[in-house]
Each structure stands twice: as C-alpha cells, then as structure tokens.
N, C-alpha and C positions, 0 to 999 in steps of 0.2 A: 504493500500500500504506500509506504513512504517512498519507495523507489519510483512508483508510478507518479506520485506527486512531484518529485524532483524532476522527472522527465517532462511533465506537463509545464512546470515552471520554466524549465530550460527552453522548451519550444516557444513558450509565450514571450520570454525575455528576448530570445533570438528574433522573433517576429517584430517585437517592439524596436529593437535596435535597427533592424532592416528598414522599418517604417521611418524612424528618425533619420536614417541615412538618406533615404529617398527624399524626404522633406527638405533636409539640409542641402542636398545637391540641387534640388529643384529651386530652392530659394537662392542658392548661389548662382545658378544659371540665369534666373530671372533678374537678379541684381546686376549681374554682368551685362545682360542685354539692355537693362534700363539705363545703366551708366554709359554704355557704349552709345546708346541713342542720345542721352542727355549731353554727354561730353563729346560731341562730334562737331566738326567745323561746318562752314566757316564762321569766323567771329569778326567783330569790328576791330579795325586798327586805330580807332579814335576813342577818346574818353567819352563816357556816357554818365553824366551826373544826375542821379535820381532826385526827385523833389524831396524837400525836408531834410536834406543832408546837413545843412548848416545848423538847424535846431538840434539835431541829434548830437552833433559835434560839441555844442555848448554843454549838453548834459554830460558828455564824456569828460570834459574838462573838470566839471564839478566832482565827478566820481574819482578822477585821478588825484585831485587835491585832497579828497577825503582819504585816499589810500596813503599818500605821502605823510599825512598827519598821523595816521594809524601806526606807521612804521618809523616814526621819528627815532633817531639814535640819540638818546639823552636830549640835548638841545638842538641838534642838527637835523635839518630836513633832508632826507635822502631822495634819490630819483624815484619816480613811480614805477620804474622797471629797471632791471640791470643795475641795482643799487650797489652790489659788491664788485669791486674791481680786483682783478688779479695783478694789475699793474698797467701803467701807461709807459710805453717804450718808444724810443725814437726809431724811425725806419726810413728807408730810401725806396722810392717807387720809380722804376726805370721803364720807360716805354720801349717796346721791342724795336730793335734797329731795322727789322724787315716787316714792320706792321703793314698790312694791306691798306691801300689808299681809301677804301670804302669805310674803314674804321677810324680814320684819322680825324677825330673831332674833339673839341674841348681840350681836356688835359692830355689827350692822346694825339694831338695834332702833330707834334714834333717827334720824329723818330729818334730814339736814343736819349730823349730828355729824362733827367733824373730829378724827381721832386723830393724834397725833405718832408717828413711827415711824422705825425703822432699816431700810435695805435693804442686803443684801450680795449683790453680783454676783460670780460665780465661774466658773472652768472646772471640769469634772467630774472630771478625773483625780485620782488619789491622790498624784501627784507634780507639782510645778510645772513646766510646760513652755511652749514658745513658743506664743503665742496662735494663730498661723497653722496649727498642727497640728489636724486634725479632732478634735473633742471635743464632749461635752455642755456646755451652759452652764446655770448655775443662778441663780435669784433666791430669796433668803430674806427674808421680810418679817416684821418684829417690831413689833407695835403696843404702845405704852407706856401706862402708867397705866390699864390696863383693870381695872375692879373685878370682884369675884366670885371664887369658889373655882375653881382650875384643876385639870385632871385629873392633872397631873404637874408637878413642879418644887419646888425648895426656896424659901426665903424670897425669894431674889433674882429668881425667875421668877413670883412670885405676882401680879405686876401686868402680865404680858406675855401677848400672844396671837400665836402664830407661824403663818405660812403658808410652806410650803417647796415650790418649784416648779422645773420643768426645761423645756428648750426643745423637748420633743417630747411629743405627746399620748398615747403608749403606752409601756409599760415592756417591757424585753426578756426578762422572766421572768413566769410566770403565778402562782407561789405560792412559799411559803417553802421547800418541798422542792427545787424547781428552782433557787431562788436559792442554796441551800446548795451544790449540786453546781457551779453555774456560778461562784460566787464563789471556791470552793476551787480550781477549775481556773485561774481568772484569777490568783489569788494565786500560783500556781505558774508563771505566765508563759505559759499555753496560749492565751489570748485566743480566737481564732476556734474553736479545737478544743474550747473549753468548751461549744459547742453540739452537739458530736458525742461524747457520753459513752461510746459503745461501738460495736461493729461492727453491731449490729442497727439497720437504718434506721428502725424504729419509735421508737427513742429519740432520733433526730435532731430538732433544733429549728430547721429552716431558716427558718420564719416569724419566729421570735424573733431569729435571726441577722440577717435583713433589717431588723428593727426596730432592732437594735443598730447596724447600719451607718448607718441613717438618722439615728439619734440622734447619731452621731459626725459632725456636720455641719461644713462650713467655717465659720469664725468670721464673725459679722455685722460690720458696719462699726463698731458701737458696742453696748455692753450695753443701751442704751435703744432699740434699733431692732429687737428681736426679741420674740416672744411666749414666755410661760412657762406651763406646765401643772402641775396638781397630780398628774396621772397616776392616783394612788389616790383612792378616794372618801372623802367625809366626810359628817357630818350637817350640816344647816342647820335647826335645830328639828326638825320632823317629816320633812323631806325628806332623801333621799340625793342628794348632789350631787358634782360635780367643780368645781374652780376653774380659772380661766384669767386671766392678765394679758396684755393686748395694748397695743401702743403707741397712744396717742391724741394725735398731734401737733396735731390740730385744737383741743385744749383749751389749747394753749400758744402763745406767740409763734412765728411762722414762723422756721425755722432750717435751714440747710444745713451739715452737717458737712464740713469740708475732707477731701479724700480721704486716708484713713489710709495710713501706710507700714507695710504688713503684714510687712515684713522685721524690724521692731522686735519684740523678744520680748514686750513688754508694751503693744502698741498699743491694746488694748481699754481699759486703764487710761488711756492717753494720750487716747483719744477722749472718755472720760467727763470727764477733767480739762479738755480743751479746751472742751467745752460748758458745764459747770457752773462751772468756776473761772476760765478765761481769758475766754471770751466772755460769761459771766454770763447764760446763757439757760437757763431751767428746762426740764425734760423731763416729759412727762405719759404716764400709762397709764390704762387702764380695768380695774377688777377685776370679773370676770364669774363667773357660776355656771351650771352645766348640770344640770338635774334628771334623775334616773333615771326612765325609764318601764319598769317591770319586765315589761310586756307584750311588750317587744322585747328583743333580746340586749344588755343593758346590765348585765353582771355586776358584783357587788361584789367577788368573790374572785379575779378575773382582770384585773389592770391592763394586760395585754398587748392587751386589746380596747379600741379607741377607741369611745366612745359616739357614735352617729350624730347629727350636728348637724341633719340634715334631719328627724329625728324629734323631737329635743329641742334647740332652738336655745339658745345661750348668751344670758344676760340680764345686763346691767350692773347692779351693785349699789353700786359706789363708784368714785370717781375718785381717782387717785394723782398727786400732784405732787412732783417732786424740785426744790426751789428752787435757784437759783444759790447756790453755797457753796464753801468751801475744805475739802477732805476729805483731801488726800494729805499729811498731816503724820505725823511719827513717832508722836506721841501717839495720833492717831486710828487709824492702822494697827495700833497695839498693841491698842487697844480692839477693833478689828475682828477681830484674830487670836483674841481670847478671848471673843467673843460666841458664845453657844451657841444654836442653833436646833433646835427639835424640834416637829413638828406636835402633840405631846401637851402642849406648853405651851399649853393651850387651855381655853376655857370648855366646859362640857358640851354647849352648843348647837352647837358646832363639832367634836364628837368624831370623831377619825379612825376609819374602819372598814375592814375587809378585812385579809387576811393580811399584805400588805406593810406596812401601817400598824401592825399588831400587832408585826411584826418591828422596825420603826423605834423603837417605844416602848422596847424593851429594849436594842437594839444602840446607838442614838444615845446613850442615857444612859451605858451602860457604857464606850463608847469615849471620850466626852467626859470622864468622871471619870478614866479612865486617862490621857488626853492631858494634862489640866490638872494632875493629880498629878505626872506625869513632868516637866512644865514648871514645877512648883512654883508653880502658880496655884491659887487657891481653886476647888473644883469648882462648876460652875454648872448642872449637870444632875442 
C-alpha cells in the first residue's frame, strides 16, 4: 500500500514538474516574441520630449535634496548619488593618431592631442558604505583647458569637458516619469518595491528590476579593472553615440595587483593606492564610442535598452593613462569632494541627448548648488 502511494506521488510530482516546465518554456517563448516585437526598429534619430517632463523634473529635485539631507555625514552634505569616492586621480587622455575623419569632432578633432584630466572613481550609493556591498561603480572624467563655449557651467567650468559613466550598459528606468516614481519610492526606503508601483501587473517593471540587480554588482578587485558606460546617448558632431571606457592593460607596463582584502571597508581605494602610489605602475583605459543605427532598436529616449554591439561595434577614439602618482592626501581628497561633474559641462559637439540627460542637466546642477551652499563652498555648477 505504501509502495503504491509513493509510486502515485512520484507520477503526480513528475507530471507537475513537466507541466511547470511546459508553462515556463511557453512563457519564455512568448516573452521573447513580445520583446522581439517591442524592441524592433526603426527608431527616431531625434529627441522626443514628452509633455510634463519639466514638472516631473522639479519633483525629482525635491526628492534628491531630501535624500542628501537623509545621508548627511555629520555636518557635511554629500552627493545624492556616488557619494563615496575611491579617489580623484590625474590622467592624460590622448586622441588616436589615426582616428577616422568621421569621428573627429569636439575634443577628438585633433589627432594625437593629449588632454590633462581628472578622474573620480566612486561607489553608486547615496551613503558611504563598505566596498564589498553590491553596488554600482562610477567613473567621472573631466578634461581640462578645453577651449570653446560650453552648454552649461559658470566661469569655473568654462574650460572643462565632462564625461560621466557607470559600470553597466543599461539604466534601470526608461524615462523621466518612471525615474520620478522609482526615485521617490527608493527615497522612502522601498528599494525593490519601487519596481512594483501598484497591484496591476501591467505597471510592474520586472525587466528594469533585473537591470537594477545586475547593476548592483560585486565590487571589482580595483576601480581600474572594470568597464564604465555612458548609458545615455550623446552627440558626436552629427552622430548619436554612447561612450564606453574599458581597461587597456596592454597599453601599460604589465602589473598584477596583490589580492585585495575585501573585508576592509575601503579596499577599492587601497587597490588604487597600491598600484599608483606604492608600486608606481600606471593604469590604462581605452575611450570608445558606439554609433546609433536608427534602422534597428537603438532608442535615444530609453536608456534601459542596450544598443546591440553586433550591429554597431564600439570604436576606440582615445587612450587614457593614469600615471603613477600620490593622490590620497587630505588636500586632494578635499578637492575631490568639491569637484562637480555634469555631462552638460560640454562642448556642443558632445551635447547630451535623451530624457535622462535632460533630467541630469537640471537635477545635477540644483543638487550641486544646494550641496556646496550647505557646505559653505562656492557653487561650481
């Protein structure tokens, strides 16, 4: 009797597993078919500004200021994102000597030109936390002594060209409206629930939640051992493009970083200090661009969509070298804390485009002015 019961349970359980497998495969197939239809070209090569975006942006500024006040470090007001720096280091950005004529625009106009620059490496969170905690990682690049009228900035930024990048190729929201809802929810501590704004499954953003979880990646061994992406699109002369910075160790002397102690709260800063300051070995990157092909699904207004590399491969436009240097001083850390990075500190040839970049223009400036006024520093945005 017991044997018969076990056999019946086994057959029932097997049929249940088979049914679940069929349902799962069917759902996967339907999902693929849906997204293949939804994410198919062509797309516009021009910006499309939705109505009400300005009002949503104002609400995001209010939420961002609320976040920086929540995460104040004693008396100092920190950034609303990427609050913890691993260091600001000096760099040299050299345009390729054989760069294709079609890409020679803005700061890439002169072949072989070397720009002096600052690079700030950071964690993504609005509150400084241990480096081993899963988080986004950022690279902000500021070219110095760049002539020409900029799209934004006061006198202090008129000679600067900024590039702001993150360590994932897609963003976890599609537009300003979704960012407003998501950011407000996260400011209230809802985190994953921010992607489920209501009981209606049609409002759930499961794909964007997956992107967010992928963005919150384990820490690399060093800030110079991972890639960084612009996520949002930009102009490069007549082209619509995205930027990427990838490690290029082949351009530098060979180096093996000692295994980091990831129990240390600031091991990423320690890794950077070990290579540049103690071992005196430079680090190298390649700055690349990817051109939009509007015949395919490479949208301007939805940064949650990664542009397909098989359709539009990345092309290197410049090499970046971080020379051996001493950077972890009180004075340089203070300078780092007060550096302001904004993709709109830019020549017109590199104009930011798309909703998330339009949002950055206003929010970055407003939060920077607020932060530096509260810290009694001159506003630099």
